[in-house]
C-alpha positions in Angstrom: -0.1 0.1 -0.1 1.4 3.6 -1.1 2.0 6.1 1.7 -0.5 8.5 0.1 -2.8 5.6 0.8 -2.3 5.0 4.3 -2.6 8.4 4.9 -6.4 8.5 2.8 -7.6 5.2 4.8 -6.5 7.1 8.3 -8.2 10.2 7.5 -11.1 7.9 6.6 -11.1 7.0 10.4 -10.8 10.3 11.6 -15.2 10.4 13.1 -14.3 7.3 15.2 -11.3 8.7 17.1 -11.1 9.8 20.7 -10.0 12.9 22.1 -6.0 11.2 23.2 -6.1 9.6 20.0 -6.4 12.8 17.9 -3.5 14.7 20.2 -1.3 12.0 20.1 -2.0 11.9 16.2 -1.6 16.2 15.4 1.9 15.2 16.9 2.6 12.9 14.6 1.5 14.8 11.8 3.8 17.9 13.0 6.6 15.2 13.1 5.7 13.8 9.6 5.5 17.3 8.3 8.7 18.4 9.1 10.2 14.9 7.7 8.6 15.4 4.7 9.9 19.1 4.2 13.3 18.1 5.4 13.6 15.5 2.5 12.4 17.5 -0.3 15.1 20.4 0.6 17.4 17.8 0.7 16.3 16.5 -2.7 16.3 20.3 -4.1 19.7 20.2 -3.0 21.3 17.1 -4.6 19.5 18.9 -7.5 20.9 21.9 -7.3 24.5 20.0 -7.3 26.5 20.5 -10.5 26.7 17.2 -12.9 30.2 17.2 -13.5 32.7 17.9 -10.8 35.7 21.0 -11.0 38.4 21.6 -9.3 39.0 25.0 -7.2 42.8 25.8 -5.9 43.2 27.1 -2.4 43.1 31.0 -2.8 39.7 29.8 -4.0 38.5 27.8 -1.3 39.6 30.0 1.4 37.6 33.0 -0.1 34.5 30.9 -0.1 35.1 29.3 3.4 36.6 32.6 4.8 39.6 30.7 6.0 43.6 31.4 5.2 45.3 29.4 2.6 47.3 28.5 5.7 44.5 27.2 7.5 43.6 25.0 4.8 46.8 23.6 4.7 47.5 23.2 8.4 43.7 21.3 7.7 44.2 19.7 4.7 44.0 15.9 5.9 41.0 16.2 8.0 39.0 18.1 4.5 37.5 15.3 2.1 37.1 17.3 -0.3 41.0 18.0 -0.5 43.1 16.4 -3.2 46.8 16.4 -3.3 49.0 15.3 -6.1 52.4 16.0 -5.7 53.1 19.5 -4.3 49.6 20.8 -6.0 46.7 21.5 -3.9 43.2 21.4 -5.5 40.0 20.8 -3.9 37.1 19.5 -5.2 34.2 21.7 -5.4 31.5 19.0 -5.2 32.7 17.6 -2.1 32.9 21.1 -1.1 29.1 21.5 -1.2 28.5 18.2 0.4 30.9 18.8 3.4 28.9 22.2 3.9 25.8 21.0 3.8 26.6 18.1 6.1 28.2 20.6 8.7 25.3 22.7 8.4 23.0 20.0 9.5 25.1 18.8 12.4 25.2 22.2 13.5 21.2 22.3 13.2 20.6 19.0 14.6 23.0 19.6 17.5 21.4 23.8 18.3 19.4 23.9 21.5 15.5 23.8 21.1 14.4 27.6 21.3 13.4 28.7 25.0 9.8 30.0 25.7 10.8 33.5 27.5 8.7 34.2 30.5 7.2 37.8 30.4 7.4 39.7 33.3 4.1 41.1 34.8 
């Protein structure tokens, strides 16, 4: 049964739900909506990646990341998009974009939830 059909079945059963069921289903529906939105954003990002990869030099990468070329040289071993052939240092543009996306997602997942502010009366 397709996901759309499963949802249609759930919708048809709503008149039989009790209040407690509705509250828990509303929470699940919100979680489903968030997960689907995150998935569509990921798919759109993948579609925006270039079909072919190209190489960037150390100055281009430093400018893009806002880092110094010294920082890049010192951290090349930990950068998965860094390619080294002899003394030449090149960087994969596609690898860089994937690395940035991965780190943004990890940073967002680790961020604490927004706290509610209590209004002083």
